[in-house]
C-alpha positions in Angstrom: 110.0 99.6 90.4 106.6 100.9 89.3 104.4 98.2 87.8 104.3 97.8 84.0 100.6 98.6 83.7 101.1 102.1 85.3 104.1 102.8 83.1 102.1 102.0 80.0 99.7 104.8 81.0 102.5 107.4 81.0 103.1 109.5 77.7 106.6 110.9 77.8 107.2 113.9 75.6 110.9 114.9 75.0 111.3 118.3 73.5 114.8 119.3 72.3 116.9 122.4 72.0 115.3 125.9 72.2 111.6 126.0 73.0 110.4 129.3 71.7 107.6 131.0 69.8 109.2 129.5 66.6 108.4 125.9 67.6 105.6 126.0 70.2 102.9 125.0 67.9 104.6 121.6 67.3 105.1 121.2 71.1 101.6 122.1 71.9 100.2 119.5 69.3 102.3 116.8 70.7 101.3 117.5 74.2 97.6 117.8 73.3 97.6 114.5 71.5 99.2 112.9 74.6 96.6 114.4 76.9 93.7 113.5 74.7 94.7 109.9 74.3 92.4 107.8 76.6 95.3 105.3 77.3 97.4 108.1 79.0 96.6 109.2 82.6 100.0 110.8 83.1 101.8 113.1 80.8 105.5 113.6 81.6 107.6 116.3 79.8 111.3 115.1 79.9 113.2 118.4 79.6 116.7 116.9 79.6 117.4 118.0 76.1 116.0 121.5 76.4 118.5 124.3 76.8 116.3 127.4 76.4 112.7 128.3 77.0 110.8 131.5 76.3 107.5 132.9 77.5 105.6 131.5 74.6 106.7 128.1 75.3 106.0 128.6 79.0 102.5 129.6 78.1 102.0 126.4 76.1 103.1 124.4 79.1 100.6 126.2 81.4 97.8 125.9 78.9 98.4 122.1 78.4 98.8 121.7 82.2 95.4 123.3 82.8 93.9 121.1 80.1 95.5 118.0 81.7 94.0 119.1 85.1 90.5 119.5 83.7 90.7 116.0 82.3 92.0 114.6 85.6 95.4 113.8 84.2 98.7 114.2 85.9 101.2 116.5 84.1 104.7 116.6 85.3 108.2 117.7 84.2 111.6 116.1 84.9 115.2 116.7 84.2 115.0 120.4 83.8 118.5 122.0 83.2 119.6 124.7 85.7 119.5 127.4 82.9 115.9 126.5 82.2 114.9 125.9 85.9 115.8 129.4 86.8 113.1 130.7 84.3 110.5 128.5 86.0 111.6 129.9 89.4 111.6 133.5 88.2 108.1 133.1 86.8 107.1 131.2 90.0 106.0 128.3 87.9 108.1 125.9 89.9 105.2 126.2 92.4 102.6 125.4 89.8 104.3 122.4 88.0 105.3 119.1 89.5 108.9 119.2 88.6 111.2 116.2 89.3 115.0 116.2 89.3 115.3 113.1 87.1 113.0 110.4 85.5 114.0 108.0 88.2 112.7 110.4 91.0 109.5 110.8 89.1 109.2 107.0 88.7 109.7 106.5 92.4 106.5 108.6 93.0 104.4 106.0 91.0 104.7 103.2 93.6 
């Protein structure tokens, strides 16, 4: 089990449903807020409730990932549904993002 102090430094963002051009602005704002918070050193996007993602939403994730890197913050994804995971694979973003099968697998990397 990861220690509590480290867990307190994780911001978890849990988008839901369809991630598309129609709602990427809200997602981007939520992620930027998490990254800019000095309390957070790790941003985890829990994709367990996402069933669709389009190119606009992918671009938001890439943009925020780059910003997190520039601020020396870890940016990871977890619980990506197979139907969404295939999009990451087709765009070869599975080689860019740190993607974990579940939150528990992600958590095990914190020790």
